C-alpha positions in Angstrom: 111.9 85.9 108.8 111.6 88.2 111.8 111.5 86.4 115.1 112.7 86.7 118.7 116.0 85.1 119.6 116.4 82.9 122.6 119.0 80.7 124.3 118.6 77.6 126.5 119.9 77.8 130.1 119.8 75.8 133.3 117.8 77.9 135.8 118.6 77.9 139.5 116.4 79.8 142.1 118.1 80.3 145.4 120.3 77.3 144.7 117.4 75.0 143.7 117.6 73.6 140.2 114.5 74.6 138.4 115.1 73.0 135.0 115.8 74.0 131.4 114.4 77.5 130.4 114.8 79.7 127.4 114.8 83.4 128.0 113.6 85.2 124.9 113.4 88.7 123.4 110.0 90.6 123.4 109.3 91.9 120.0 108.7 95.5 121.2 110.1 98.9 120.2 113.6 98.0 121.4 113.4 94.8 119.3 112.5 96.9 116.2 115.4 99.2 117.0 117.8 96.3 117.2 116.7 94.5 114.0 115.1 97.1 111.8 117.0 100.3 112.7 116.1 103.7 114.2 115.1 104.2 117.8 112.6 102.3 119.9 110.3 105.4 119.9 110.1 105.0 116.1 107.8 102.0 116.3 104.1 101.2 116.8 103.8 97.8 118.6 100.6 95.9 119.2 100.5 92.7 121.4 97.3 90.7 121.1 95.3 93.8 120.2 96.8 96.1 123.0 99.3 98.9 122.5 102.8 98.2 123.8 104.7 101.1 122.1 103.6 104.0 120.0 100.0 104.4 119.0 97.3 102.2 117.4 96.1 104.7 114.8 97.6 102.8 111.8 96.7 99.5 113.3 93.0 100.6 113.7 93.0 101.9 110.1 94.2 98.5 108.9 91.5 96.7 110.9 88.8 99.0 109.6 89.6 98.2 105.9 86.7 96.2 104.4 85.6 94.9 101.0 89.2 93.7 100.3 88.0 92.3 97.0 88.2 96.0 95.9 91.6 96.8 94.3 91.7 100.2 96.1 91.1 98.6 99.5 93.6 95.8 98.9 96.2 98.3 97.7 95.8 100.3 100.9 96.1 97.1 102.9 99.4 96.3 101.2 100.7 99.7 102.3 99.7 99.1 106.0 100.7 95.4 106.1 103.9 93.8 104.9 102.1 91.2 102.8 104.9 88.8 101.9 106.1 88.6 105.5 102.5 88.2 106.7 101.9 85.3 104.4 105.1 83.6 105.5 103.9 84.1 109.1 100.6 82.5 108.4 102.1 79.6 106.4 104.4 78.9 109.4 101.5 78.7 111.8 99.4 76.6 109.4 102.4 74.2 109.1 102.9 73.8 112.9 99.1 73.8 113.4 99.3 76.2 116.3 96.2 75.6 118.5 96.8 78.4 121.1 96.7 81.3 118.6 93.9 83.5 117.4 92.3 86.9 116.9 93.8 88.4 120.0 96.0 85.6 121.3 99.7 85.0 121.2 101.1 87.4 118.6 103.0 90.6 118.3 103.0 93.1 115.4 105.1 96.1 114.9 105.8 98.7 112.2 108.1 101.7 111.7 106.0 104.9 112.2 107.5 106.4 109.0 105.7 103.8 107.0 108.7 102.4 105.2 107.3 99.0 106.0 103.9 97.8 106.9 103.0 95.9 110.0 105.2 92.8 110.6 103.6 89.9 112.6 106.1 88.1 114.8 105.7 84.5 116.2 105.1 84.5 120.0 104.3 81.9 122.7 104.0 79.0 120.3 104.1 75.9 122.5 100.9 74.1 121.4 102.3 73.1 118.0 103.4 70.0 116.0 100.8 67.9 117.7 98.1 66.3 115.5 99.5 65.4 112.1 96.2 66.2 110.2 95.1 69.2 112.2 93.7 71.8 109.8 94.4 75.4 110.9 93.9 76.8 107.4 90.1 77.0 107.6 89.9 78.5 111.1 88.6 82.0 111.1 90.2 82.7 114.5 93.4 84.3 113.2 95.5 87.3 114.3 93.5 90.5 113.9 91.1 88.7 111.6 93.2 89.9 108.6 93.7 86.6 106.7 90.0 85.8 106.7 89.2 89.2 105.2 92.1 89.0 102.7 90.7 85.7 101.3 88.1 87.8 99.4 90.8 89.1 97.1 92.1 86.7 94.3 95.4 88.6 94.1 96.0 87.7 97.8 95.1 84.0 97.2 97.6 83.8 94.3 100.2 85.7 96.3 99.7 83.1 99.1 100.2 80.3 96.5 103.4 82.0 95.3 104.9 82.0 98.9 103.7 78.4 99.4 105.4 77.4 96.2 108.6 79.0 97.5 108.5 77.3 100.9 106.8 73.9 100.4 108.7 72.6 97.4 112.2 71.4 96.5 114.6 72.6 99.2 112.2 75.2 100.7 112.3 75.8 104.4 109.0 73.9 105.1 110.0 70.8 103.2 110.5 67.6 105.3 114.3 67.5 105.2 114.7 71.2 105.8 112.4 71.2 108.8 114.0 68.1 110.3 117.5 69.5 110.0 116.4 72.8 111.6 114.6 71.0 114.4 117.6 68.7 115.2 119.9 71.7 115.4 117.8 72.9 118.4 117.1 69.4 119.7 120.8 68.6 120.0 121.3 71.7 122.1 119.1 70.2 124.8 119.7 66.5 124.3 122.0 66.2 127.3 120.3 68.9 129.5 117.1 66.9 129.2 118.6 64.4 131.6 118.6 67.1 134.3 115.3 68.5 133.2 113.6 65.1 133.5 115.3 64.4 136.9 113.9 67.7 138.2 110.3 67.2 136.9 109.9 63.5 136.0 108.4 62.5 139.4 106.7 65.8 140.0 103.2 64.5 139.2 103.6 61.6 141.6 105.3 63.2 144.6 104.1 66.9 144.5 101.1 67.5 142.3 99.1 64.3 141.5 96.5 65.9 139.3 95.4 62.5 137.8 94.8 59.0 139.0 97.7 56.5 139.2 99.8 55.0 137.8 102.2 57.9 137.3 104.7 57.3 134.5 108.0 59.0 135.5 109.1 61.1 132.6 112.7 60.5 131.4 114.8 61.8 128.5 115.4 58.3 127.0 111.7 57.4 127.1 109.2 60.2 126.6 111.5 62.9 125.2 113.2 60.6 122.6 109.9 59.0 121.7 108.6 62.5 120.9 111.7 63.3 118.7 111.1 60.0 116.9 107.5 60.8 116.3 108.4 64.2 114.8 111.2 62.9 112.7 109.5 59.7 111.4 105.9 60.8 111.1 105.1 64.6 111.5 107.9 66.1 109.4 107.9 63.6 106.6 104.1 63.9 106.0 103.1 67.4 107.2 104.2 69.3 104.1 102.0 67.3 101.7 99.1 67.4 104.2 99.4 71.2 104.4 99.5 71.5 100.6 96.3 69.5 100.4 94.7 71.8 103.0 95.8 74.9 101.0 94.4 73.5 97.8 91.0 72.7 99.4 90.9 76.3 100.8 91.6 77.9 97.4 95.0 79.0 98.5 96.9 76.8 96.0 95.8 76.4 92.4 94.9 73.1 90.8 97.2 74.0 88.0 100.7 72.8 88.7 103.6 75.3 88.6 106.4 74.7 86.0 109.2 72.4 86.9 112.8 73.1 85.9 115.6 70.7 85.3 117.7 72.7 87.7 116.4 74.9 90.6 118.8 77.8 90.0 122.3 78.2 91.4 125.7 78.3 89.7 125.9 77.0 86.2 128.3 77.2 83.3 127.7 79.5 80.4 125.5 77.9 77.8 123.6 75.8 80.3 120.3 74.6 78.9 117.3 75.3 81.1 114.4 73.0 80.5 110.9 73.6 81.8 107.7 71.5 81.9 104.1 72.2 82.8 102.0 69.2 83.8 99.1 70.5 81.7 99.0 73.9 80.1 101.2 76.5 78.5 104.3 77.7 80.4 105.0 81.4 80.2 108.3 82.8 81.5 110.3 86.0 81.8 114.1 86.6 82.4 113.9 90.3 83.3 112.5 89.7 86.8 108.9 90.6 86.0 105.9 88.4 86.6 104.6 86.5 83.5 101.1 87.4 84.7 99.6 90.9 84.7 98.1 91.6 88.1 94.4 92.2 88.4 93.6 91.5 84.7 95.3 88.1 84.7 96.6 88.6 81.1 99.9 87.3 79.8 102.5 90.0 80.4 104.1 91.7 77.4 107.5 90.6 78.5 106.5 86.9 78.9 107.3 84.3 76.3 105.7 80.8 75.9 108.2 78.1 76.6 109.0 76.1 73.4 112.7 75.0 73.5 115.4 74.9 76.2 116.8 78.3 77.2 120.5 78.8 76.8 122.0 80.9 79.6 124.6 83.4 78.6 124.4 85.7 81.7 123.2 85.6 85.3 119.4 86.2 85.5 116.2 85.6 87.5 113.8 83.3 85.8 110.1 83.5 86.6 107.5 81.1 85.1 103.9 80.2 85.5 101.6 77.6 83.8 98.4 78.9 82.3 95.5 76.5 81.7 92.0 77.5 80.6 92.4 81.0 82.1 93.8 79.7 85.5 97.4 80.5 86.5 99.6 78.4 88.5 101.8 79.5 91.4 105.1 81.2 90.5 108.3 79.3 89.9 111.1 81.7 90.6 114.9 80.9 90.5 118.2 82.7 90.2 120.9 81.5 88.0 124.6 82.6 88.4 126.5 82.0 85.1 130.2 81.5 85.5 132.9 80.6 83.0 135.2 78.9 85.5 134.4 76.2 88.1 134.2 77.2 91.8 137.6 76.9 93.3 136.6 76.5 97.0 137.3 73.0 98.2 136.8 71.0 101.4 140.2 70.2 102.8 139.2 68.7 106.1 135.9 67.4 107.6 135.8 66.5 111.3 132.6 64.4 111.8 131.4 62.8 115.1 134.7 63.5 116.9 135.5 62.3 120.4 133.6 64.4 122.9 130.5 65.0 120.8 129.1 67.1 118.0 130.3 70.4 119.7 133.7 69.6 118.2 132.7 69.1 114.6 134.1 71.4 112.0 134.9 71.7 108.3 137.9 73.4 106.7 137.8 74.9 103.3 140.6 76.4 101.1 140.4 78.7 98.1 142.5 77.1 95.4 141.9 79.7 92.7 144.3 82.5 91.5 141.9 85.4 92.2 139.8 86.6 95.2 136.4 85.0 95.3 133.1 86.6 96.5 131.1 84.0 98.3 128.3 86.3 99.6 125.2 84.2 100.1 126.8 80.8 99.4 125.5 78.0 101.5 125.9 74.2 101.9 123.9 71.0 101.7 124.1 69.2 105.0 125.2 71.9 107.3 123.5 75.2 108.2 125.7 78.1 107.3 125.3 81.0 104.8 128.3 83.3 104.1 127.4 86.8 105.1 127.4 89.8 102.7 130.8 91.0 101.6 132.7 87.8 102.2 135.8 87.8 100.0 138.1 84.8 100.1 141.7 85.4 99.1 143.7 82.9 97.0 145.0 80.2 99.3 142.9 81.3 102.3 141.7 78.7 104.7 138.3 79.0 106.3 137.2 77.0 109.4 133.4 76.6 110.1 132.8 75.1 113.5 129.7 73.7 115.4 127.7 76.4 117.2 126.7 74.0 120.0 129.5 75.2 122.3 132.0 77.7 120.9 133.7 77.9 124.3 134.4 74.2 124.4 135.6 74.3 120.8 138.0 77.1 121.6 139.4 75.2 124.6 140.2 72.1 122.4 141.5 74.2 119.5 143.0 77.3 121.0 145.1 78.1 117.9 142.3 77.8 115.4 140.7 81.0 114.1 137.0 80.2 113.5 135.5 82.0 110.5 131.9 81.2 111.4 129.7 78.8 113.4 
C-alpha cells in the first residue's frame, strides 16, 4: 500500500557519531505528486487533523457524515474515502497494535482534489508497535478521524472489512506469520551490523549521561538486547499474532462466524482442464467466474450470476473466481483467486543460486534462463523464498539470462561482480 520510503544511515553531527537513523519522506503534496501523479498543488493533505496542503473542505465533509448505516450516507463516504485502502490501513495498525495512534495522532491523509480517489490514510510515526502479543486495538474508539468507529454501523463496511481480512490474514497473505517474518528480516538484516555501532554509541548512555532510573544499569548491546528482541518477534509475536488478531476481529463483528470457502489451489498458473475443488465448513458455497460478487450488496441475496458449488470446476481459460459460503442467511468473507490457464509448462528455470556466500548476504543472487522457443511475459510473477515481483511489461527473450541480486548493498555487489548486469534487486 501507500507508505513513505526511508533508508537507514549512520548519522554524524560535527564529527560525532550519533547512531543509526532513518530519514523518511513526509506524505504531503509532493509525496502525492511523486506517487499518484499530477502536481503537489493538486492535493489536499491533512496531518493529525491540521491542513498541510490544499484545503480541508472535503475532509470536513467526510467527518460531518453521520448515520452511516444509511446507504446514501455510506455511498457518499465511499466517494470521499478510499475504502479498500482505508481498511488495509486499519488492519495493519490493528496487527501491530499501535499504541501511540488515535483520533488526531500520528497519521497523514491525502487525496487528489479532482476526486478521482478518496482520502488515503498513510502510516506515520509508528514506533510503539509489536509490543504486547494480546494487545487489542480493534475495540478502541480512539482511531484516526473517528471514521472506523462510525463506519461500524454499516453491515456493508463490516463485510468489506472481513473481505480484506480474508485476503491478508490467510494462506500467503501479507499479514500471515511467514510473510511478516520474511518482510521483517529483510529490514532487520540491513541494520544487523550497524547495531554494533548503535549500541556502542547509546548502550552506556543511561549509566554515564542520563541515569533516569536506579541502578543497576544494563548496558545495551546488539548481541544481548537487540537479538533477544528479534527472537521474541520471530518466535512469539509473528507466529501467534495473526490468529489472535483474527479472534479479535470475530469478537468485534468484523469477521463472520461462517468460514469462507477453501480451494484445493489458491490460484496461480495451472494447466488447461485443472479441476478446482471447493469446500465450505458448514453451508452452501456460491461462486462466480465473471469477476462479480456472489452476494448482492445491501439486500444480501444470491447474485444472479452465482452458482452453487456441486462438482469440481474444470478450467478451460484464465479467470477470476470469487466464492462465499452462505449459512442461515449469513455470508462468509470473500475467497477471491486468479487462475492463469496455460497449455505449456513455464520454461523459466533457475540455473544458478548463490546462497550464503563469503562476505555475507549482500552477495547473494539467483540466475534464471528462459529455455523456451518464444518470448515470455512474466509481468507480476513472483517467488517463494525471495522478495521480488517482475514489473509490468517484463518480456524475456528465448535464451535470455536474468540475474536477481540482494538489495542489501548493490554497490558492494557491483564491486565483486563488475561484469554482471543485474536485472533487479
